[in-house]
PyMOL CGO cylinders between C-alpha atoms (Angstrom):
from pymol import cmd
from pymol.cgo import CYLINDER

trace = [
    CYLINDER, -9.99, 84.75, -102.10, -10.04, 82.63, -99.32, 0.3, 1, 1, 1, 1, 1, 1,
    CYLINDER, -10.04, 82.63, -99.32, -12.44, 80.86, -97.09, 0.3, 1, 1, 1, 1, 1, 1,
    CYLINDER, -12.44, 80.86, -97.09, -13.06, 83.79, -95.45, 0.3, 1, 1, 1, 1, 1, 1,
    CYLINDER, -13.06, 83.79, -95.45, -14.25, 85.78, -98.95, 0.3, 1, 1, 1, 1, 1, 1,
    CYLINDER, -14.25, 85.78, -98.95, -17.76, 86.96, -98.53, 0.3, 1, 1, 1, 1, 1, 1,
    CYLINDER, -17.76, 86.96, -98.53, -19.69, 87.57, -101.90, 0.3, 1, 1, 1, 1, 1, 1,
    CYLINDER, -19.69, 87.57, -101.90, -21.15, 91.02, -102.06, 0.3, 1, 1, 1, 1, 1, 1,
    CYLINDER, -21.15, 91.02, -102.06, -24.68, 89.72, -102.56, 0.3, 1, 1, 1, 1, 1, 1,
    CYLINDER, -24.68, 89.72, -102.56, -25.31, 88.96, -99.17, 0.3, 1, 1, 1, 1, 1, 1,
    CYLINDER, -25.31, 88.96, -99.17, -23.93, 93.17, -98.09, 0.3, 1, 1, 1, 1, 1, 1,
    CYLINDER, -23.93, 93.17, -98.09, -26.46, 94.42, -99.64, 0.3, 1, 1, 1, 1, 1, 1,
    CYLINDER, -26.46, 94.42, -99.64, -27.07, 98.24, -99.03, 0.3, 1, 1, 1, 1, 1, 1,
    CYLINDER, -27.07, 98.24, -99.03, -29.95, 100.52, -99.14, 0.3, 1, 1, 1, 1, 1, 1,
    CYLINDER, -29.95, 100.52, -99.14, -28.44, 103.63, -101.41, 0.3, 1, 1, 1, 1, 1, 1,
    CYLINDER, -28.44, 103.63, -101.41, -30.13, 107.13, -102.05, 0.3, 1, 1, 1, 1, 1, 1,
    CYLINDER, -30.13, 107.13, -102.05, -30.38, 107.53, -105.68, 0.3, 1, 1, 1, 1, 1, 1,
    CYLINDER, -30.38, 107.53, -105.68, -28.36, 110.76, -105.91, 0.3, 1, 1, 1, 1, 1, 1,
    CYLINDER, -28.36, 110.76, -105.91, -25.24, 109.28, -104.53, 0.3, 1, 1, 1, 1, 1, 1,
    CYLINDER, -25.24, 109.28, -104.53, -25.14, 106.68, -107.77, 0.3, 1, 1, 1, 1, 1, 1,
    CYLINDER, -25.14, 106.68, -107.77, -23.56, 107.54, -110.52, 0.3, 1, 1, 1, 1, 1, 1,
    CYLINDER, -23.56, 107.54, -110.52, -23.17, 105.54, -114.03, 0.3, 1, 1, 1, 1, 1, 1,
    CYLINDER, -23.17, 105.54, -114.03, -20.15, 104.64, -115.01, 0.3, 1, 1, 1, 1, 1, 1,
    CYLINDER, -20.15, 104.64, -115.01, -18.57, 106.37, -118.33, 0.3, 1, 1, 1, 1, 1, 1,
    CYLINDER, -18.57, 106.37, -118.33, -17.47, 102.79, -119.99, 0.3, 1, 1, 1, 1, 1, 1,
    CYLINDER, -17.47, 102.79, -119.99, -20.37, 100.44, -120.64, 0.3, 1, 1, 1, 1, 1, 1,
    CYLINDER, -20.37, 100.44, -120.64, -21.15, 99.29, -123.62, 0.3, 1, 1, 1, 1, 1, 1,
    CYLINDER, -21.15, 99.29, -123.62, -24.41, 97.56, -123.12, 0.3, 1, 1, 1, 1, 1, 1,
    CYLINDER, -24.41, 97.56, -123.12, -27.58, 99.28, -124.76, 0.3, 1, 1, 1, 1, 1, 1,
    CYLINDER, -27.58, 99.28, -124.76, -30.87, 98.08, -124.33, 0.3, 1, 1, 1, 1, 1, 1,
    CYLINDER, -30.87, 98.08, -124.33, -33.67, 98.66, -126.44, 0.3, 1, 1, 1, 1, 1, 1,
    CYLINDER, -33.67, 98.66, -126.44, -37.34, 100.23, -125.78, 0.3, 1, 1, 1, 1, 1, 1,
    CYLINDER, -37.34, 100.23, -125.78, -38.99, 97.11, -125.40, 0.3, 1, 1, 1, 1, 1, 1,
    CYLINDER, -38.99, 97.11, -125.40, -37.17, 95.77, -122.98, 0.3, 1, 1, 1, 1, 1, 1,
    CYLINDER, -37.17, 95.77, -122.98, -36.62, 98.88, -121.02, 0.3, 1, 1, 1, 1, 1, 1,
    CYLINDER, -36.62, 98.88, -121.02, -40.52, 98.84, -120.91, 0.3, 1, 1, 1, 1, 1, 1,
    CYLINDER, -40.52, 98.84, -120.91, -40.75, 95.19, -119.90, 0.3, 1, 1, 1, 1, 1, 1,
    CYLINDER, -40.75, 95.19, -119.90, -37.72, 95.89, -117.10, 0.3, 1, 1, 1, 1, 1, 1,
    CYLINDER, -37.72, 95.89, -117.10, -39.69, 98.71, -115.75, 0.3, 1, 1, 1, 1, 1, 1,
    CYLINDER, -39.69, 98.71, -115.75, -43.08, 96.67, -116.07, 0.3, 1, 1, 1, 1, 1, 1,
    CYLINDER, -43.08, 96.67, -116.07, -40.62, 93.58, -113.99, 0.3, 1, 1, 1, 1, 1, 1,
    CYLINDER, -40.62, 93.58, -113.99, -39.89, 96.18, -111.52, 0.3, 1, 1, 1, 1, 1, 1,
    CYLINDER, -39.89, 96.18, -111.52, -42.99, 97.84, -110.92, 0.3, 1, 1, 1, 1, 1, 1,
    CYLINDER, -42.99, 97.84, -110.92, -44.52, 93.92, -110.44, 0.3, 1, 1, 1, 1, 1, 1,
    CYLINDER, -44.52, 93.92, -110.44, -41.99, 93.31, -108.67, 0.3, 1, 1, 1, 1, 1, 1,
    CYLINDER, -41.99, 93.31, -108.67, -39.71, 95.11, -106.86, 0.3, 1, 1, 1, 1, 1, 1,
    CYLINDER, -39.71, 95.11, -106.86, -36.31, 95.33, -107.41, 0.3, 1, 1, 1, 1, 1, 1,
    CYLINDER, -36.31, 95.33, -107.41, -35.08, 91.62, -106.96, 0.3, 1, 1, 1, 1, 1, 1,
    CYLINDER, -35.08, 91.62, -106.96, -31.66, 92.11, -108.25, 0.3, 1, 1, 1, 1, 1, 1,
    CYLINDER, -31.66, 92.11, -108.25, -29.08, 94.56, -106.25, 0.3, 1, 1, 1, 1, 1, 1,
    CYLINDER, -29.08, 94.56, -106.25, -27.04, 97.41, -108.39, 0.3, 1, 1, 1, 1, 1, 1,
    CYLINDER, -27.04, 97.41, -108.39, -24.00, 96.17, -108.29, 0.3, 1, 1, 1, 1, 1, 1,
    CYLINDER, -24.00, 96.17, -108.29, -21.50, 99.38, -107.68, 0.3, 1, 1, 1, 1, 1, 1,
    CYLINDER, -21.50, 99.38, -107.68, -17.84, 100.51, -106.72, 0.3, 1, 1, 1, 1, 1, 1,
    CYLINDER, -17.84, 100.51, -106.72, -17.72, 102.97, -103.74, 0.3, 1, 1, 1, 1, 1, 1,
    CYLINDER, -17.72, 102.97, -103.74, -15.44, 106.31, -104.77, 0.3, 1, 1, 1, 1, 1, 1,
    CYLINDER, -15.44, 106.31, -104.77, -14.76, 107.10, -101.18, 0.3, 1, 1, 1, 1, 1, 1,
    CYLINDER, -14.76, 107.10, -101.18, -13.41, 110.50, -101.52, 0.3, 1, 1, 1, 1, 1, 1,
    CYLINDER, -13.41, 110.50, -101.52, -16.29, 111.77, -103.54, 0.3, 1, 1, 1, 1, 1, 1,
    CYLINDER, -16.29, 111.77, -103.54, -18.87, 109.70, -101.77, 0.3, 1, 1, 1, 1, 1, 1,
    CYLINDER, -18.87, 109.70, -101.77, -20.47, 108.27, -104.61, 0.3, 1, 1, 1, 1, 1, 1,
    CYLINDER, -20.47, 108.27, -104.61, -21.53, 104.80, -105.80, 0.3, 1, 1, 1, 1, 1, 1,
    CYLINDER, -21.53, 104.80, -105.80, -20.61, 104.26, -109.20, 0.3, 1, 1, 1, 1, 1, 1,
    CYLINDER, -20.61, 104.26, -109.20, -22.40, 101.86, -111.29, 0.3, 1, 1, 1, 1, 1, 1,
    CYLINDER, -22.40, 101.86, -111.29, -20.89, 98.43, -112.52, 0.3, 1, 1, 1, 1, 1, 1,
    CYLINDER, -20.89, 98.43, -112.52, -24.18, 96.44, -113.24, 0.3, 1, 1, 1, 1, 1, 1,
    CYLINDER, -24.18, 96.44, -113.24, -27.76, 97.35, -113.16, 0.3, 1, 1, 1, 1, 1, 1,
    CYLINDER, -27.76, 97.35, -113.16, -27.25, 100.60, -115.15, 0.3, 1, 1, 1, 1, 1, 1,
    CYLINDER, -27.25, 100.60, -115.15, -31.06, 100.02, -116.45, 0.3, 1, 1, 1, 1, 1, 1,
    CYLINDER, -31.06, 100.02, -116.45, -32.51, 99.38, -113.89, 0.3, 1, 1, 1, 1, 1, 1,
    CYLINDER, -32.51, 99.38, -113.89, -31.05, 102.60, -112.27, 0.3, 1, 1, 1, 1, 1, 1,
    CYLINDER, -31.05, 102.60, -112.27, -32.62, 104.42, -115.38, 0.3, 1, 1, 1, 1, 1, 1,
    CYLINDER, -32.62, 104.42, -115.38, -35.28, 102.91, -114.59, 0.3, 1, 1, 1, 1, 1, 1,
    CYLINDER, -35.28, 102.91, -114.59, -36.41, 104.32, -111.12, 0.3, 1, 1, 1, 1, 1, 1,
    CYLINDER, -36.41, 104.32, -111.12, -34.50, 108.06, -112.84, 0.3, 1, 1, 1, 1, 1, 1,
    CYLINDER, -34.50, 108.06, -112.84, -37.25, 107.93, -115.17, 0.3, 1, 1, 1, 1, 1, 1,
    CYLINDER, -37.25, 107.93, -115.17, -40.39, 106.23, -113.66, 0.3, 1, 1, 1, 1, 1, 1,
    CYLINDER, -40.39, 106.23, -113.66, -41.36, 108.61, -110.54, 0.3, 1, 1, 1, 1, 1, 1,
    CYLINDER, -41.36, 108.61, -110.54, -44.42, 105.89, -109.54, 0.3, 1, 1, 1, 1, 1, 1,
    CYLINDER, -44.42, 105.89, -109.54, -41.07, 103.80, -108.58, 0.3, 1, 1, 1, 1, 1, 1,
    CYLINDER, -41.07, 103.80, -108.58, -38.73, 106.23, -107.49, 0.3, 1, 1, 1, 1, 1, 1,
    CYLINDER, -38.73, 106.23, -107.49, -41.90, 107.37, -104.71, 0.3, 1, 1, 1, 1, 1, 1,
    CYLINDER, -41.90, 107.37, -104.71, -42.17, 103.67, -103.99, 0.3, 1, 1, 1, 1, 1, 1,
    CYLINDER, -42.17, 103.67, -103.99, -38.45, 102.66, -103.09, 0.3, 1, 1, 1, 1, 1, 1,
    CYLINDER, -38.45, 102.66, -103.09, -38.38, 106.00, -101.07, 0.3, 1, 1, 1, 1, 1, 1,
    CYLINDER, -38.38, 106.00, -101.07, -35.47, 107.00, -103.83, 0.3, 1, 1, 1, 1, 1, 1,
    CYLINDER, -35.47, 107.00, -103.83, -33.23, 104.50, -102.85, 0.3, 1, 1, 1, 1, 1, 1,
    CYLINDER, -33.23, 104.50, -102.85, -31.64, 101.57, -104.81, 0.3, 1, 1, 1, 1, 1, 1,
    CYLINDER, -31.64, 101.57, -104.81, -30.04, 98.20, -103.52, 0.3, 1, 1, 1, 1, 1, 1,
    CYLINDER, -30.04, 98.20, -103.52, -26.86, 98.07, -104.06, 0.3, 1, 1, 1, 1, 1, 1,
    CYLINDER, -26.86, 98.07, -104.06, -24.00, 95.59, -103.59, 0.3, 1, 1, 1, 1, 1, 1,
    CYLINDER, -24.00, 95.59, -103.59, -20.46, 97.12, -103.41, 0.3, 1, 1, 1, 1, 1, 1,
    CYLINDER, -20.46, 97.12, -103.41, -17.42, 95.39, -105.23, 0.3, 1, 1, 1, 1, 1, 1,
    CYLINDER, -17.42, 95.39, -105.23, -13.64, 97.21, -104.31, 0.3, 1, 1, 1, 1, 1, 1,
    CYLINDER, -13.64, 97.21, -104.31, -12.04, 96.57, -107.11, 0.3, 1, 1, 1, 1, 1, 1,
    CYLINDER, -12.04, 96.57, -107.11, -9.74, 98.45, -109.27, 0.3, 1, 1, 1, 1, 1, 1,
    CYLINDER, -9.74, 98.45, -109.27, -10.72, 99.84, -112.38, 0.3, 1, 1, 1, 1, 1, 1,
    CYLINDER, -10.72, 99.84, -112.38, -9.71, 97.27, -114.90, 0.3, 1, 1, 1, 1, 1, 1,
    CYLINDER, -9.71, 97.27, -114.90, -11.06, 94.59, -113.06, 0.3, 1, 1, 1, 1, 1, 1,
    CYLINDER, -11.06, 94.59, -113.06, -14.57, 96.68, -112.77, 0.3, 1, 1, 1, 1, 1, 1,
    CYLINDER, -14.57, 96.68, -112.77, -14.67, 97.20, -116.56, 0.3, 1, 1, 1, 1, 1, 1,
    CYLINDER, -14.67, 97.20, -116.56, -14.22, 93.30, -116.89, 0.3, 1, 1, 1, 1, 1, 1,
    CYLINDER, -14.22, 93.30, -116.89, -16.68, 92.95, -114.73, 0.3, 1, 1, 1, 1, 1, 1,
    CYLINDER, -16.68, 92.95, -114.73, -19.60, 95.24, -116.70, 0.3, 1, 1, 1, 1, 1, 1,
    CYLINDER, -19.60, 95.24, -116.70, -18.40, 93.25, -119.29, 0.3, 1, 1, 1, 1, 1, 1,
    CYLINDER, -18.40, 93.25, -119.29, -18.69, 89.73, -118.08, 0.3, 1, 1, 1, 1, 1, 1,
    CYLINDER, -18.69, 89.73, -118.08, -22.06, 90.78, -116.50, 0.3, 1, 1, 1, 1, 1, 1,
    CYLINDER, -22.06, 90.78, -116.50, -22.93, 91.75, -119.79, 0.3, 1, 1, 1, 1, 1, 1,
    CYLINDER, -22.93, 91.75, -119.79, -22.42, 88.76, -121.86, 0.3, 1, 1, 1, 1, 1, 1,
    CYLINDER, -22.42, 88.76, -121.86, -23.55, 86.35, -119.34, 0.3, 1, 1, 1, 1, 1, 1,
    CYLINDER, -23.55, 86.35, -119.34, -27.33, 87.81, -119.62, 0.3, 1, 1, 1, 1, 1, 1,
    CYLINDER, -27.33, 87.81, -119.62, -26.89, 85.07, -123.27, 0.3, 1, 1, 1, 1, 1, 1,
    CYLINDER, -26.89, 85.07, -123.27, -29.94, 85.47, -125.49, 0.3, 1, 1, 1, 1, 1, 1,
    CYLINDER, -29.94, 85.47, -125.49, -33.01, 83.12, -125.51, 0.3, 1, 1, 1, 1, 1, 1,
    CYLINDER, -33.01, 83.12, -125.51, -33.91, 80.34, -127.34, 0.3, 1, 1, 1, 1, 1, 1,
    CYLINDER, -33.91, 80.34, -127.34, -36.55, 80.38, -129.89, 0.3, 1, 1, 1, 1, 1, 1,
    CYLINDER, -36.55, 80.38, -129.89, -37.19, 76.76, -129.46, 0.3, 1, 1, 1, 1, 1, 1,
    CYLINDER, -37.19, 76.76, -129.46, -37.55, 77.75, -125.53, 0.3, 1, 1, 1, 1, 1, 1,
    CYLINDER, -37.55, 77.75, -125.53, -39.90, 80.61, -126.26, 0.3, 1, 1, 1, 1, 1, 1,
    CYLINDER, -39.90, 80.61, -126.26, -41.83, 79.36, -128.56, 0.3, 1, 1, 1, 1, 1, 1,
    CYLINDER, -41.83, 79.36, -128.56, -42.59, 76.36, -125.91, 0.3, 1, 1, 1, 1, 1, 1,
    CYLINDER, -42.59, 76.36, -125.91, -43.59, 79.02, -123.46, 0.3, 1, 1, 1, 1, 1, 1,
    CYLINDER, -43.59, 79.02, -123.46, -45.82, 80.42, -125.82, 0.3, 1, 1, 1, 1, 1, 1,
    CYLINDER, -45.82, 80.42, -125.82, -47.32, 77.20, -126.41, 0.3, 1, 1, 1, 1, 1, 1,
    CYLINDER, -47.32, 77.20, -126.41, -47.78, 76.56, -122.33, 0.3, 1, 1, 1, 1, 1, 1,
    CYLINDER, -47.78, 76.56, -122.33, -49.37, 80.39, -121.72, 0.3, 1, 1, 1, 1, 1, 1,
    CYLINDER, -49.37, 80.39, -121.72, -52.20, 80.04, -124.46, 0.3, 1, 1, 1, 1, 1, 1,
    CYLINDER, -52.20, 80.04, -124.46, -52.71, 76.24, -123.57, 0.3, 1, 1, 1, 1, 1, 1,
    CYLINDER, -52.71, 76.24, -123.57, -53.31, 77.72, -120.25, 0.3, 1, 1, 1, 1, 1, 1,
    CYLINDER, -53.31, 77.72, -120.25, -56.20, 80.29, -121.38, 0.3, 1, 1, 1, 1, 1, 1,
    CYLINDER, -56.20, 80.29, -121.38, -53.85, 82.95, -122.18, 0.3, 1, 1, 1, 1, 1, 1,
    CYLINDER, -53.85, 82.95, -122.18, -54.80, 85.64, -124.41, 0.3, 1, 1, 1, 1, 1, 1,
    CYLINDER, -54.80, 85.64, -124.41, -52.08, 87.24, -126.98, 0.3, 1, 1, 1, 1, 1, 1,
    CYLINDER, -52.08, 87.24, -126.98, -52.37, 90.30, -125.48, 0.3, 1, 1, 1, 1, 1, 1,
    CYLINDER, -52.37, 90.30, -125.48, -51.70, 89.19, -121.60, 0.3, 1, 1, 1, 1, 1, 1,
    CYLINDER, -51.70, 89.19, -121.60, -48.86, 87.23, -123.07, 0.3, 1, 1, 1, 1, 1, 1,
    CYLINDER, -48.86, 87.23, -123.07, -47.35, 90.70, -125.10, 0.3, 1, 1, 1, 1, 1, 1,
    CYLINDER, -47.35, 90.70, -125.10, -47.68, 92.52, -121.96, 0.3, 1, 1, 1, 1, 1, 1,
    CYLINDER, -47.68, 92.52, -121.96, -46.83, 90.32, -119.69, 0.3, 1, 1, 1, 1, 1, 1,
    CYLINDER, -46.83, 90.32, -119.69, -43.62, 88.65, -121.24, 0.3, 1, 1, 1, 1, 1, 1,
    CYLINDER, -43.62, 88.65, -121.24, -42.89, 92.30, -123.06, 0.3, 1, 1, 1, 1, 1, 1,
    CYLINDER, -42.89, 92.30, -123.06, -43.63, 90.64, -127.09, 0.3, 1, 1, 1, 1, 1, 1,
    CYLINDER, -43.63, 90.64, -127.09, -44.61, 93.29, -129.61, 0.3, 1, 1, 1, 1, 1, 1,
    CYLINDER, -44.61, 93.29, -129.61, -47.42, 91.46, -132.16, 0.3, 1, 1, 1, 1, 1, 1,
    CYLINDER, -47.42, 91.46, -132.16, -45.19, 90.18, -134.78, 0.3, 1, 1, 1, 1, 1, 1,
    CYLINDER, -45.19, 90.18, -134.78, -42.85, 88.68, -132.52, 0.3, 1, 1, 1, 1, 1, 1,
    CYLINDER, -42.85, 88.68, -132.52, -45.82, 86.41, -131.04, 0.3, 1, 1, 1, 1, 1, 1,
    CYLINDER, -45.82, 86.41, -131.04, -46.87, 85.62, -134.43, 0.3, 1, 1, 1, 1, 1, 1,
    CYLINDER, -46.87, 85.62, -134.43, -43.47, 84.62, -135.57, 0.3, 1, 1, 1, 1, 1, 1,
    CYLINDER, -43.47, 84.62, -135.57, -42.89, 82.30, -131.76, 0.3, 1, 1, 1, 1, 1, 1,
    CYLINDER, -42.89, 82.30, -131.76, -46.39, 80.99, -133.02, 0.3, 1, 1, 1, 1, 1, 1,
    CYLINDER, -46.39, 80.99, -133.02, -45.68, 79.84, -136.27, 0.3, 1, 1, 1, 1, 1, 1,
    CYLINDER, -45.68, 79.84, -136.27, -42.47, 78.72, -136.02, 0.3, 1, 1, 1, 1, 1, 1,
    CYLINDER, -42.47, 78.72, -136.02, -44.16, 76.15, -133.45, 0.3, 1, 1, 1, 1, 1, 1,
    CYLINDER, -44.16, 76.15, -133.45, -46.15, 74.67, -136.37, 0.3, 1, 1, 1, 1, 1, 1,
    CYLINDER, -46.15, 74.67, -136.37, -49.05, 74.38, -133.65, 0.3, 1, 1, 1, 1, 1, 1,
    CYLINDER, -49.05, 74.38, -133.65, -52.48, 75.36, -135.22, 0.3, 1, 1, 1, 1, 1, 1,
    CYLINDER, -52.48, 75.36, -135.22, -54.18, 75.15, -131.94, 0.3, 1, 1, 1, 1, 1, 1,
    CYLINDER, -54.18, 75.15, -131.94, -52.00, 78.11, -131.22, 0.3, 1, 1, 1, 1, 1, 1,
    CYLINDER, -52.00, 78.11, -131.22, -54.02, 80.66, -133.51, 0.3, 1, 1, 1, 1, 1, 1,
    CYLINDER, -54.02, 80.66, -133.51, -57.25, 79.20, -131.87, 0.3, 1, 1, 1, 1, 1, 1,
    CYLINDER, -57.25, 79.20, -131.87, -58.12, 82.75, -130.23, 0.3, 1, 1, 1, 1, 1, 1,
    CYLINDER, -58.12, 82.75, -130.23, -57.11, 84.45, -133.29, 0.3, 1, 1, 1, 1, 1, 1,
    CYLINDER, -57.11, 84.45, -133.29, -59.30, 86.68, -135.62, 0.3, 1, 1, 1, 1, 1, 1,
    CYLINDER, -59.30, 86.68, -135.62, -58.55, 86.45, -139.32, 0.3, 1, 1, 1, 1, 1, 1,
    CYLINDER, -58.55, 86.45, -139.32, -60.05, 88.72, -142.14, 0.3, 1, 1, 1, 1, 1, 1,
    CYLINDER, -60.05, 88.72, -142.14, -60.27, 87.23, -145.51, 0.3, 1, 1, 1, 1, 1, 1,
    CYLINDER, -60.27, 87.23, -145.51, -57.17, 87.90, -147.92, 0.3, 1, 1, 1, 1, 1, 1,
    CYLINDER, -57.17, 87.90, -147.92, -59.17, 88.66, -151.03, 0.3, 1, 1, 1, 1, 1, 1,
    CYLINDER, -59.17, 88.66, -151.03, -62.85, 88.36, -151.81, 0.3, 1, 1, 1, 1, 1, 1,
    CYLINDER, -62.85, 88.36, -151.81, -64.25, 87.31, -155.17, 0.3, 1, 1, 1, 1, 1, 1,
    CYLINDER, -64.25, 87.31, -155.17, -65.67, 90.13, -157.33, 0.3, 1, 1, 1, 1, 1, 1,
    CYLINDER, -65.67, 90.13, -157.33, -68.76, 87.79, -158.30, 0.3, 1, 1, 1, 1, 1, 1,
    CYLINDER, -68.76, 87.79, -158.30, -69.53, 84.78, -155.52, 0.3, 1, 1, 1, 1, 1, 1,
    CYLINDER, -69.53, 84.78, -155.52, -71.54, 83.05, -157.94, 0.3, 1, 1, 1, 1, 1, 1,
    CYLINDER, -71.54, 83.05, -157.94, -68.58, 82.49, -159.59, 0.3, 1, 1, 1, 1, 1, 1,
    CYLINDER, -68.58, 82.49, -159.59, -66.99, 80.92, -156.85, 0.3, 1, 1, 1, 1, 1, 1,
    CYLINDER, -66.99, 80.92, -156.85, -69.73, 78.35, -156.41, 0.3, 1, 1, 1, 1, 1, 1,
    CYLINDER, -69.73, 78.35, -156.41, -69.46, 76.84, -160.04, 0.3, 1, 1, 1, 1, 1, 1,
    CYLINDER, -69.46, 76.84, -160.04, -65.70, 75.98, -159.42, 0.3, 1, 1, 1, 1, 1, 1,
]
cmd.load_cgo(trace, "trace")
């Protein structure tokens, strides 16, 4: 790939959904909370990254190399499919099957994982900015337990400032408590 190489991202095309199909070799699985977050992201921000595909000339079909879950979001969301007029942004790579399989794995593994320390800092910043737990859970895609764990890991009592707590137990005789 010499100096005349042009990255596929500079040549994104608009492809009708029906002309796109999943590949048979993607081992990536995404849990429901992450899928819901991806759908929310696409609803709010639109498709910000193209689906990476290989074009099968004989069948006139684009086979997904990376972006299967973005494809699934459109498949399962009429709102998004209508808004996008039934098309997805696609960048095309022209590589043999073995290279496409390797590319799929590289794309999946390159996404990495979130650092607990960095996520804790993000939660702290959002809380300090006045964002409610509900806002954080909705916009960052966290459930209550994950948010609570991140707040606990931080060790900062200030992160619990807007939390409601219930008493764990109450004495049967409030007068006895006063004696101690």
